[in-house]
MARBA-3410 file (N, C-alpha, C, O; in Angstrom, 1 decimal):
117
136.3,132.0,70.8,135.5,133.0,71.0,134.1,132.6,70.5,133.0,133.0,71.1 ~ 134.0,132.1,69.7,132.9,131.7,69.0,132.1,130.9,69.8,130.9,131.1,69.8 ~ 132.7,129.7,70.6,132.1,128.8,71.5,131.7,129.6,72.7,130.6,129.2,73.2 ~ 132.3,130.6,73.2,132.0,131.3,74.4,130.7,132.3,74.0,129.9,132.6,74.9 ~ 130.6,132.8,72.8,129.5,133.5,72.4,128.1,132.8,72.0,127.0,133.3,72.0
128.5,131.5,71.7,127.1,130.6,71.5,126.5,130.3,73.0,125.3,130.3,73.2 ~ 127.4,130.0,73.9,127.0,129.7,75.2,126.2,130.9,75.9,125.2,130.7,76.6 ~ 126.7,131.8,75.6,126.1,133.2,76.0,124.7,133.5,75.6,123.9,133.9,76.4 ~ 124.4,133.2,74.5,123.3,133.5,73.8,122.1,132.4,73.8,121.0,132.6,73.4 ~ 122.5,131.2,74.3,121.6,130.1,74.6,120.5,130.3,75.6,120.9,130.5,76.8
119.4,130.2,75.4,118.5,130.2,76.5,118.8,129.1,77.6,119.0,127.9,77.4 ~ 118.7,129.8,78.9,118.8,129.0,80.1,117.6,128.0,80.2,116.5,128.4,80.4 ~ 117.9,126.4,80.1,116.7,125.6,80.3,117.0,125.3,81.7,118.1,125.4,82.2 ~ 115.7,125.0,82.6,115.8,124.5,83.9,115.9,123.3,83.9,115.2,122.6,83.1 ~ 116.7,122.7,84.9,116.8,121.0,85.0,115.6,120.5,85.3,114.8,121.1,86.0
115.3,119.2,84.7,114.5,118.4,84.8,114.1,117.5,86.1,113.2,116.7,86.2 ~ 115.0,117.7,87.0,115.1,116.9,88.1,113.9,117.3,89.1,113.4,118.5,89.0 ~ 113.5,116.4,89.9,112.4,116.6,91.0,112.5,118.0,91.8,113.5,118.4,92.5 ~ 111.3,118.8,91.7,111.3,120.1,92.4,110.9,120.0,93.7,111.1,120.9,94.5 ~ 110.3,119.0,94.2,109.7,118.8,95.6,109.7,117.1,95.7,110.1,116.2,94.9
109.1,116.9,96.8,108.7,115.6,97.2,107.9,114.9,96.4,107.1,115.5,95.7 ~ 108.0,113.6,96.3,107.0,112.8,95.7,105.6,113.3,96.1,105.4,113.5,97.2 ~ 104.5,113.5,95.1,103.3,113.8,95.6,102.4,112.9,96.4,101.6,113.1,97.3 ~ 102.9,111.6,95.8,102.1,110.4,96.6,102.4,110.5,98.2,101.5,110.2,99.0 ~ 103.9,110.8,98.5,104.4,110.7,99.6,103.6,112.0,100.7,103.3,112.0,101.9
103.4,113.1,99.7,102.6,114.3,100.7,101.2,113.9,100.7,100.5,114.5,101.5 ~ 100.6,113.0,99.9,99.4,112.7,100.1,99.0,111.6,101.3,97.9,111.4,101.8 ~ 100.5,110.7,101.4,100.1,109.9,102.5,100.3,110.6,103.9,99.6,110.2,104.8 ~ 101.1,111.6,104.0,101.4,112.4,105.0,100.2,113.1,105.6,99.9,113.1,106.8 ~ 99.5,113.6,104.6,98.3,114.6,104.7,97.2,113.6,105.1,96.4,114.1,105.9
96.9,112.3,104.8,95.7,111.5,105.4,96.1,110.8,106.4,95.2,110.2,107.0 ~ 97.4,110.6,106.7,98.0,110.1,107.9,97.7,111.1,109.2,97.4,110.6,110.3 ~ 97.9,112.4,108.9,97.5,113.3,109.9,96.5,113.5,110.2,96.3,113.4,111.4 ~ 95.5,113.7,109.2,93.9,113.7,109.4,93.4,112.2,110.0,92.4,112.1,110.8 ~ 94.2,111.2,109.7,93.5,110.2,110.4,94.0,110.0,111.9,93.3,109.3,112.6
95.0,110.6,112.3,95.4,110.7,113.5,94.6,111.5,114.6,94.4,111.2,115.8 ~ 94.3,112.6,113.8,93.2,113.7,114.4,91.8,113.3,114.7,91.1,113.8,115.5 ~ 91.5,112.2,113.9,90.3,111.8,113.9,90.4,110.6,114.8,89.5,110.6,115.7 ~ 91.1,109.6,114.8,91.1,108.2,115.3,90.9,108.2,116.8,90.3,107.2,117.2 ~ 91.4,109.2,117.7,91.2,109.3,119.1,89.7,109.3,119.5,89.4,108.9,120.7
88.7,109.7,118.6,87.3,110.1,118.8,86.6,108.8,118.8,86.6,108.0,117.9 ~ 85.9,108.5,120.0,85.1,107.2,120.2,84.2,107.2,119.0,83.9,108.3,118.6 ~ 83.9,106.2,118.5,83.2,105.7,117.6,83.8,106.0,116.1,84.2,105.3,115.2 ~ 83.7,107.2,116.1,84.2,108.2,114.7,85.8,107.5,114.5,86.3,107.6,113.4 ~ 86.5,106.9,115.4,87.6,106.4,115.3,87.9,105.3,114.1,89.0,104.9,113.7
86.5,104.9,113.8,86.6,104.0,112.7,87.2,104.7,111.3,88.1,104.3,110.6 ~ 86.7,105.7,111.2,86.9,106.7,110.1,88.6,106.8,110.1,89.3,106.7,109.1 ~ 88.9,107.1,111.2,90.5,107.3,111.4,91.3,106.0,111.1,92.5,106.1,110.6 ~ 90.7,104.8,111.4,91.6,103.5,111.0,91.3,103.4,109.5,92.3,103.0,108.9 ~ 90.3,103.5,109.0,90.1,103.6,107.5,91.1,104.6,106.5,91.4,104.4,105.4
91.3,105.8,107.2,92.3,106.7,106.6,93.7,106.2,106.9,94.6,106.5,106.2 ~ 93.8,105.6,108.0,95.3,105.1,108.4,95.7,104.2,107.5,96.9,104.2,107.0 ~ 94.7,103.1,107.1,95.1,102.1,106.3,95.2,102.7,104.8,96.0,102.1,104.0 ~ 94.4,103.7,104.4,94.8,104.3,102.9,96.3,104.9,103.2,97.2,104.6,102.5 ~ 96.6,105.7,104.3,97.9,106.2,104.3,99.1,105.4,104.3,100.2,105.7,103.8
98.7,104.2,105.0,99.8,103.2,104.8,100.2,102.6,103.4,101.4,102.3,103.1 ~ 99.0,102.4,102.7,99.0,102.0,101.1,99.9,103.0,100.4,100.9,102.7,99.8 ~ 99.4,104.4,100.6,100.0,105.5,99.9,101.4,105.5,100.0,102.2,105.6,99.1 ~ 101.9,105.2,101.7,103.1,105.6,101.9,104.0,104.6,101.3,105.0,105.0,100.7 ~ 103.6,103.1,101.3,104.3,102.1,100.7,104.4,102.4,99.3,105.5,102.6,99.0
103.5,102.6,98.5,103.3,103.0,96.9,104.5,104.2,96.7,105.2,104.2,95.7 ~ 104.4,105.1,97.8,105.3,106.4,97.7,106.8,105.9,97.6,107.6,106.3,96.8 ~ 107.2,104.8,98.6,108.4,104.4,99.1,108.9,103.7,97.7,110.1,103.8,97.3 ~ 107.9,102.8,97.1,108.3,102.1,95.8,108.7,103.1,94.7,109.7,102.8,94.0 ~ 108.0,104.3,94.5,108.1,105.1,93.6,109.3,105.9,93.8,110.0,106.1,92.8
109.6,106.1,94.8,111.0,107.1,95.2,112.0,106.0,94.9,113.1,106.5,94.5 ~ 111.9,104.9,95.0,113.3,103.9,94.9,113.3,103.6,93.5,114.4,103.5,92.9 ~ 112.1,103.6,92.9,112.1,102.9,91.4,112.6,104.0,90.3,113.2,103.8,89.3 ~ 112.2,105.4,90.7,112.0,106.4,89.8,113.2,107.4,90.3,113.7,108.1,89.4 ~ 113.7,107.5,91.6,114.8,108.2,92.1,114.1,109.5,92.3,114.6,110.5,91.7
112.8,109.6,93.0,112.4,110.9,93.1,112.7,111.0,94.5,113.0,110.0,95.2 ~ 112.5,112.3,95.1,112.5,112.7,96.4,111.2,112.5,97.1,110.1,112.7,96.5 ~ 111.5,112.2,98.6,110.2,112.2,99.5,110.4,111.0,100.4,109.4,110.5,101.0 ~ 111.6,110.3,100.3,111.7,109.0,101.1,111.4,109.4,102.6,110.7,108.6,103.4 ~ 111.9,110.4,103.0,111.7,110.5,104.5,110.4,110.9,104.9,109.9,110.5,106.0
109.6,111.8,103.8,108.1,112.1,103.9,107.5,110.7,104.0,106.8,110.4,105.0 ~ 107.5,110.0,103.1,107.0,108.7,102.9,107.2,107.7,104.3,106.3,107.0,104.8 ~ 108.4,107.8,104.8,108.4,107.0,106.4,107.8,107.7,107.3,107.1,107.1,108.1 ~ 107.8,108.8,107.3,107.2,109.7,108.3,105.5,109.3,108.2,104.8,108.9,109.1 ~ 105.2,109.5,107.0,103.7,109.0,106.9,103.2,107.7,107.3,102.1,107.5,107.8
104.1,106.9,107.2,103.9,105.5,107.6,104.0,105.5,109.2,103.1,104.8,109.8 ~ 104.9,106.2,109.9,104.8,106.2,111.3,103.5,106.8,111.8,102.9,106.2,112.6 ~ 103.2,107.9,111.3,102.0,108.5,111.8,100.7,107.7,111.7,99.8,107.7,112.6 ~ 100.7,107.0,110.3,99.6,106.1,110.0,99.5,104.8,111.0,98.4,104.5,111.5 ~ 100.3,104.4,111.2,100.5,103.2,112.2,100.1,103.7,113.7,99.6,103.0,114.5
100.5,105.0,113.8,100.1,105.5,115.2,98.7,105.7,115.3,98.1,105.4,116.2 ~ 98.2,106.4,114.0,96.8,106.5,114.1,95.9,105.3,114.1,94.9,105.4,114.7 ~ 96.3,104.1,113.3,95.8,103.1,113.1,95.7,102.3,114.7,94.6,102.0,115.1 ~ 96.7,102.2,115.3,96.7,101.8,117.1,95.8,102.5,117.9,95.1,101.9,118.8 ~ 95.9,104.0,117.7,95.1,104.9,118.4,93.4,104.7,118.0,92.5,105.0,118.8
93.3,104.3,116.9,91.9,104.3,116.4,91.3,102.9,116.8,90.1,102.8,116.9 ~ 92.1,102.0,116.9,91.8,100.5,117.2,91.6,100.7,118.7,90.6,100.3,119.1 ~ 92.2,101.2,119.5,92.2,101.3,120.9,91.0,102.0,121.6,90.5,101.6,122.6 ~ 90.5,103.5,120.6,89.7,104.2,121.1,88.1,103.5,120.7,87.0,103.8,121.2 ~ 88.3,102.6,119.6,86.9,101.8,119.2,86.8,100.9,120.2,85.8,100.9,120.8
87.9,100.0,120.5,87.7,98.7,121.4,87.2,99.4,122.8,86.2,98.8,123.4 ~ 87.7,100.6,123.3,87.3,101.2,124.4,85.9,101.5,124.4,85.1,101.3,125.3 ~ 85.5,102.2,123.4,84.1,102.7,123.4,83.1,101.4,123.4,82.1,101.5,124.1 ~ 83.4,100.4,122.8,82.6,99.2,122.6,82.5,98.4,124.0,81.5,97.8,124.4 ~ 83.8,98.5,124.8,83.7,98.1,126.0,82.9,98.8,126.8,82.4,98.1,127.7
82.7,100.1,126.9,82.1,101.0,127.8,80.7,100.8,127.2,79.9,100.7,128.1 ~ 80.1,100.8,126.0,78.9,100.7,125.6,78.1,99.5,126.0,76.9,99.5,126.3 ~ 79.2,98.3,126.0,78.5,97.1,126.3,78.5,96.8,127.6,77.8,95.9,127.9 ~ 79.3,97.3,128.6,79.1,97.0,130.0,78.1,97.3,130.7,77.4,98.3,130.4 ~ 77.7,96.5,131.8,76.5,96.7,132.6,76.7,98.4,133.3,77.8,98.8,133.6
75.6,99.1,133.5,75.6,100.4,134.1,76.2,100.4,135.9,76.6,101.4,136.6 ~ 76.2,99.1,136.4,76.6,99.0,137.5,78.2,99.0,137.4,78.7,99.5,138.4 ~ 78.8,98.6,136.6,80.3,98.4,136.2,80.7,99.6,136.2,81.8,99.9,136.8 ~ 80.1,100.6,135.5,80.6,102.0,135.4,80.2,103.0,136.5,80.4,104.2,136.3 ~ 79.6,102.6,137.4,79.1,103.7,138.5,78.2,104.3,138.1,78.0,105.2,138.8
77.2,104.3,137.1,76.2,105.1,136.7,75.0,105.3,137.9,74.6,106.3,138.3 ~ 74.7,103.8,138.4,73.9,103.6,139.4,74.2,104.5,140.7,73.4,105.3,141.2 ~ 75.5,104.4,141.1,75.8,105.1,142.2,75.6,106.5,141.9,75.0,107.2,142.7 ~ 76.1,107.2,140.8,76.0,108.5,140.7,74.3,109.1,140.7,73.9,110.1,141.3 ~ 73.6,108.1,139.8,72.1,108.6,139.8,71.4,108.2,141.4,70.2,108.5,141.7
72.3,107.6,142.2,71.5,107.1,143.4,70.6,106.0,143.3,69.7,105.9,144.2 ~ 70.6,105.3,142.4,69.7,104.1,142.2,70.1,102.7,143.0,69.4,101.7,143.0
END
């Protein structure tokens, strides 16, 4: 009876396990999504490329931290890497397309026909 009363009077201590996903994985996902939103814009897509590279670095670091410390957030880190790669490809293609359009002669784009020149 003494052991039972001791357990009943001890204060409850919450477990010290991880409450949520790795904060670095969350940061990687936020940066990756923002990069994806910016990457498709011509000329400004360069910022999306830089953000996507940052998200890839954060995602890889988050995966290492999840593996080394046993934290949660492995799926979030992988998702951030996937979104970041998509943003990187979209940003590169929109930037290349913008430079092609800007450097093309006006006749190639049909501007002379539209203006009646």
